[in-house]
N, C-alpha and C positions, 0 to 999 in steps of 0.2 A: 164899523168905521170905514168910511170911504178912503180911497188912496189920496184924494186931494186934502183931506183933513188930517192925514197921517203927519205928525210933526217931522219925521225923518225926511219924507218926500218934500215937504214944504221948505225945510231948511237947506237941503242939498239934493235936488232932484237927480243930479248925475250919479251920485253915489247909490241912489235907490235903483238905478237901472242895472240890469244884468250886465256884468262886465264883458261877457262874450259878445253880446249883441252890440254893446258900445264899441268894442274893439273892431268888430266886423264893419260897422257903420263908418268908423274912422278910417279903416283901410280903404273902403269903397270910395269915400269922399276924397281921400288923397289920390287914389288912382284916377278918378274922374277929373279932379283938379289938375293933375299932371298931364293927362291927355288933352284936356281943353287948353291948357297953357301951351303945350307943344303945337297944337293945331293953330292956335292964334298967332304964334310967332313964326310959323313956317310960311314960305312963299305961296302965293295964290296959285292954284292949278291953272293950266292953260284953258282958254275959253273952249267950251263945247258948242259945236254947231247943232242947232236944233232944226230938224227937217221941217219944211212947210207941210201942212196937211194937204194930202192929195185930194183933189176934187175932180171926180170923173165927169166926163161929158159924153153925150151920145147924139150923133147927127141923124140917126134913123128916124123916119116919120112913122106915125101910126099907119099900119097897113103894108109897110115895106116888107118885102121878102128877102131873106138873107140865107144863102147856102153856107152850111158849116161842114168842113171836111172832117170826117171821123179819122181816128188813128189808122184804120184799115184802108183809108183812101176813098171810101164811099162817101156820099153826100147826104145830108138831111137838110130840110128846109124849115127855117123859123119864120114866123110872121109876128111883127111888132104889133101889140094890141094896146100899148100905153107906155107911160113912163113913170118911174118912181123917183122922186126928188127928196133928198135929205141933206144933212151936213156933208155927206160924202160925195155929193154931186147928183148928176142925172143919169139914171140907168134904164135900159129898156125892159119892159114887161113883155114877154114873148110866149108864144104857143108853138108847138111842133105841128107841122102838117104831116099827115100819115103817108109819107113817101120816103124811100131810101133808094139810092141808085148811084151810078157812076157819072152820068151826064144830066145836067139840069133839063127838065122837060120844058116844052114851050108853054105859053100862057094858057092856051085852051085846055091843056091837060092839068094845069095848076088850079084852075078855078073850082072844079068839083071836089078837090081833095078835102077830106074831113080832118078833124083835130086828132092827134095822137095823144092818148092819155097814159099816165104812168102805171106801173104794175102795183103801186102802193094801194093800201086800203085806208082811207078813201083815196081814190085816184086823183092825181094832180094834173091839171091841164095847162096851167100858166105859172110862170116863174120870172123873177127878176134876175138878171145877170149883172152882177156888180164886179168891181175891181178895186184893188187897193194901191195900184201903181199904174203908170202909163204903159209900161211894158207888159202888163199881165194879159191883155186881150190878144188872142192869137190872130192878128190881122192877116197873116199869110195863109191861114186856113179858112178865112171868111170871104165870101163873094156877095156883094150887094147886087141883087138881080135886076134892079131898075124897074121892078114891077110892084104895083101897089094894089092889094086886094083888101076889101073891107073885112075887118075881123068878125068872126062869128060870135064872139063873146066880149063882154065888157071887162076891163081890167079890175080885178078885185080878188081877194083871198088867194094870194099867190105865194109860192115858195121862193126862197132866196138862195142863190148859188153864186159863188165867185167863179170867174173865168178859169182860174187855176184848178178848180175842182169839177169843171163842166164835163170833161170826158168820163170821169168816174160816175157822175149823175146819169149820163147817157147809158152807161153800161149797167149800173145797178138798178135804176128805176125804170128804164125804158127797154132794156135788153139790146141796146145798139152798141156795136163796136166798130 
């Protein structure tokens, strides 16, 4: 005989339930009902300010050279080879030139420089440098060289790094400090 056809269940389904389960459900309902009632009658919380989404921008052009000062004070040179655009804004796709020094070389010494590849396997030679806030880019450690050299490679298959982790990338993947 099924439970639905049981005469006790059909005549009084509540009595047929396990009294412990019923008591537990009743206590839960009362607790939820009390909390809901309390919340509904309480004053509204103060308005919360929702921050606008940061949209990064980048004024560097393809081929521009930018010197980045390492934490040690030495300089490395980045060349912009493209841009990546998404909901977070526009970020440069860069490659490192194989040069480290204390003073930026002149244009004739910059032209023959090759691309520096990472120590990773497979090696990475291009990366997007993104940011999540306007303050994240270390502008005091960047110097736009005013020189434009044609990139050696097309933008594609790049790694992504945020400015706040850029020094760690240089140290771990390129051995630069």
